C-alpha positions in Angstrom: 47.4 -59.7 -89.3 48.0 -59.5 -85.5 48.6 -56.1 -84.0 47.5 -56.7 -80.5 51.0 -56.4 -79.0 51.8 -53.0 -80.5 50.1 -49.7 -81.0 50.8 -46.3 -82.5 53.4 -45.5 -79.8 55.7 -48.1 -81.1 55.6 -46.6 -84.7 57.7 -43.8 -86.1 56.5 -41.8 -89.1 59.7 -41.8 -91.2 59.9 -38.3 -92.8 56.0 -38.3 -92.7 56.1 -40.6 -95.7 52.6 -41.3 -97.1 51.0 -38.4 -95.3 51.6 -36.1 -98.2 52.9 -36.3 -101.7 56.4 -35.6 -100.8 58.4 -36.5 -97.7 59.7 -34.0 -95.1 57.1 -31.5 -95.9 54.9 -29.2 -93.6 51.8 -30.8 -95.3 53.0 -34.2 -94.3 53.8 -33.0 -90.7 50.3 -31.5 -90.3 48.7 -34.6 -91.6 50.7 -36.9 -89.3 50.0 -34.7 -86.3 46.2 -34.7 -87.2 46.2 -38.5 -87.4 47.7 -38.7 -83.9 51.2 -40.1 -84.8 53.2 -40.2 -81.6 56.8 -40.4 -83.0 57.7 -38.1 -85.9 61.1 -38.4 -87.5 62.6 -35.8 -89.9 66.0 -34.6 -91.2 67.9 -31.5 -90.7 70.5 -30.0 -93.1 72.2 -26.7 -93.3 72.0 -24.2 -96.1 74.9 -22.1 -97.2 73.7 -19.2 -95.0 73.5 -21.5 -92.0 69.6 -21.8 -92.0 68.5 -25.1 -90.8 66.4 -26.9 -93.4 64.2 -30.1 -93.4 65.6 -32.5 -96.1 67.2 -35.8 -96.1 69.8 -36.0 -98.9 72.7 -33.6 -99.1 71.6 -32.7 -102.7 68.2 -32.2 -104.5 67.0 -31.4 -108.0 66.4 -28.0 -109.1 63.7 -26.7 -111.5 65.7 -27.8 -114.6 66.4 -31.4 -113.2 70.0 -30.7 -112.2 71.4 -32.0 -109.0 72.6 -29.2 -106.5 73.9 -29.4 -103.0 71.8 -27.8 -100.3 74.9 -26.4 -98.6 76.0 -24.4 -101.7 72.9 -22.1 -101.8 71.4 -19.7 -99.3 67.9 -20.5 -98.0 66.6 -17.3 -99.6 67.6 -18.7 -103.1 65.7 -22.0 -102.6 62.3 -20.9 -103.9 63.8 -19.5 -107.2 66.0 -22.7 -107.6 62.7 -24.6 -107.7 61.5 -28.2 -107.6 62.5 -29.9 -104.3 64.3 -26.8 -103.1 61.1 -24.8 -103.3 59.2 -27.0 -100.8 61.9 -27.5 -98.2 60.7 -26.0 -94.9 62.9 -24.5 -92.4 63.5 -26.2 -89.0 62.0 -23.1 -87.3 58.8 -23.4 -89.4 58.4 -27.0 -88.6 58.8 -26.5 -84.9 56.3 -23.6 -85.0 53.6 -25.9 -86.4 54.4 -28.6 -83.8 54.2 -26.2 -80.9 50.8 -24.8 -82.1 49.2 -28.2 -82.8 46.6 -29.9 -80.6 48.7 -33.1 -80.7 50.8 -32.2 -77.7 52.3 -35.6 -77.0 54.1 -36.5 -80.3 57.8 -36.9 -79.9 60.2 -35.4 -82.4 63.1 -37.6 -83.5 65.4 -34.9 -85.0 67.9 -36.6 -87.4 70.8 -34.2 -87.8 72.8 -34.7 -90.9 75.4 -32.0 -90.7 77.9 -31.4 -87.9 78.8 -28.1 -86.3 75.4 -26.5 -85.8 74.3 -28.3 -82.7 74.0 -25.0 -80.8 71.7 -23.5 -83.3 69.5 -26.7 -83.4 69.2 -26.9 -79.7 68.5 -23.2 -79.3 65.4 -23.5 -81.6 64.2 -26.5 -79.8 64.5 -24.6 -76.5 62.9 -21.3 -78.0 59.9 -23.4 -79.0 59.8 -25.1 -75.5 59.9 -28.5 -77.2 62.9 -29.9 -75.3 60.7 -32.4 -73.4 59.5 -33.9 -76.6 62.8 -34.0 -78.5 65.2 -37.0 -79.3 68.4 -36.0 -81.0 69.3 -38.6 -83.7 72.4 -38.7 -85.8 74.7 -40.9 -87.9 77.5 -38.5 -86.8 78.7 -39.4 -83.3 80.3 -35.9 -82.7 76.8 -34.4 -83.1 75.7 -36.5 -80.2 78.8 -35.9 -78.1 78.4 -32.2 -78.5 74.6 -32.2 -77.8 75.0 -34.3 -74.7 77.3 -31.7 -73.2 74.7 -29.0 -73.9 71.6 -30.9 -73.0 72.3 -34.1 -71.0 68.6 -34.8 -70.3 67.5 -35.0 -73.9 67.5 -38.6 -75.2 70.2 -39.4 -77.9 70.0 -42.0 -80.6 73.0 -43.2 -82.7 72.1 -44.5 -86.2 74.7 -46.9 -87.5 75.4 -50.1 -89.4 76.0 -53.0 -87.1 77.4 -55.2 -89.9 80.1 -54.4 -92.5 78.9 -51.8 -95.0 78.3 -53.3 -98.5 79.4 -51.8 -101.8 76.1 -49.9 -102.3 76.5 -48.2 -98.9 80.2 -47.4 -99.5 79.4 -45.9 -102.9 77.3 -43.2 -101.4 78.7 -42.8 -97.9 81.9 -42.0 -96.1 82.1 -45.2 -93.9 84.0 -45.2 -90.7 84.7 -48.3 -88.6 84.7 -48.4 -84.8 87.3 -50.4 -82.9 85.8 -52.9 -80.4 82.6 -50.9 -80.1 84.5 -47.7 -79.3 83.8 -44.5 -81.3 86.5 -41.9 -80.7 85.7 -38.1 -80.8 86.6 -36.4 -84.1 88.8 -33.4 -84.7 86.8 -31.5 -87.4 84.9 -28.5 -86.6 82.2 -29.0 -89.3 81.0 -31.8 -91.5 78.5 -30.4 -94.1 77.0 -31.6 -97.3 78.0 -35.2 -97.2 76.6 -38.5 -96.2 78.6 -40.6 -93.7 78.3 -42.9 -90.8 79.9 -45.6 -88.7 80.0 -49.4 -89.0 80.0 -50.6 -85.4 80.8 -54.4 -85.7 80.7 -55.1 -82.0 78.2 -53.7 -79.5 78.8 -50.2 -78.5 81.1 -49.5 -75.7 83.1 -46.6 -74.1 82.0 -42.9 -74.2 79.2 -43.4 -76.8 77.5 -46.1 -74.9 77.8 -44.0 -71.7 76.1 -41.0 -73.2 73.4 -43.0 -74.8 72.7 -44.7 -71.5 72.9 -41.5 -69.4 70.4 -39.7 -71.7 67.9 -42.4 -71.8 68.5 -42.9 -75.4 69.2 -45.8 -77.8 70.3 -47.0 -81.2 68.8 -47.0 -84.7 70.0 -49.8 -87.1 68.9 -51.3 -90.4 66.3 -54.0 -89.8 68.4 -56.5 -91.9 71.3 -56.2 -89.5 69.7 -56.5 -86.0 70.2 -59.7 -84.0 68.5 -61.0 -81.0 71.8 -60.8 -78.9 72.5 -57.2 -80.0 68.9 -56.1 -79.1 69.3 -57.9 -75.7 72.6 -56.1 -75.0 71.2 -52.7 -75.4 68.0 -53.5 -73.4 70.3 -54.7 -70.7 71.8 -51.2 -70.7 68.3 -49.7 -70.4 68.4 -48.3 -74.0 65.7 -48.5 -76.7 66.3 -50.3 -80.0 64.7 -48.9 -83.3 65.0 -50.4 -86.8 64.3 -49.1 -90.2 62.3 -49.3 -92.3 58.9 -51.2 -92.6 55.9 -51.2 -94.9 53.6 -53.9 -93.4 52.5 -55.4 -90.2 53.7 -58.9 -90.9 57.3 -57.7 -90.9 56.8 -55.6 -87.8 55.2 -58.3 -85.8 57.9 -60.8 -86.9 60.6 -58.6 -85.6 58.8 -57.8 -82.5 58.6 -61.6 -81.8 62.1 -62.3 -82.9 64.1 -59.3 -81.7 61.9 -57.4 -79.2 62.4 -54.1 -81.2 60.9 -51.1 -79.3 60.3 -48.6 -82.2 59.7 -49.1 -85.9 60.4 -46.7 -88.7 57.4 -46.8 -91.0 57.4 -45.9 -94.7 53.9 -46.8 -95.5 50.8 -44.8 -94.1 48.7 -47.9 -94.5 50.5 -49.3 -91.4 49.0 -46.5 -89.4 45.6 -46.7 -91.2 45.4 -50.5 -90.1 45.4 -49.3 -86.5 42.1 -47.4 -87.1 
């Protein structure tokens, strides 16, 4: 196992996985911060009342094992609903912990899953004085278009598929397809409680490429879709390239050597432990 070329600054803790029993929890956040993790990724969704919550999927199991959508219930009801709902933190609570922690250099990759609440998200980041440590990430291009207009200096990252979406992806996502790398701006005011994204089958171009470059941002793509040429294209535009997800150093080092990836989403705490 050769880790000489990479260090903790190249690793992203994906939803704090492995740092606590459940992902996207305050316990996992604290443990990752205590460890000294320098890139923390987590997901933001919206409750029915508009409260920003930390959770990946659009739905979760309640105390009786039934699936419910986050956006169909107020945050004040989550504790009584139970199970996964009961342990979902608010975005505000998460930022409060980050702001107070002695790990003052960790970056926050804020993965925004719903569209239409960019003002509220950015306001909380500003209130906690964490703008200098934030990276706004989304599978929804309009989230990034809107945030760039609000905060042009905060790096943006577009998550997307860079090959055609397969049947499994299409079964669980609303899949949009770009035209020659261009992603047009949408007309909807809100996109809430769904899973969607874009298949960008040629390198990004046009407005999306422009705002990613201008913000000092980059792209996030599945590790099984990245190519050497695509990585080189984005590096030519002074953008970072990140891929998901990894559980061991052999795969990480292989992709560093083959594709020159900048940042790696990590799903296994052992990868971090191996650095000690």
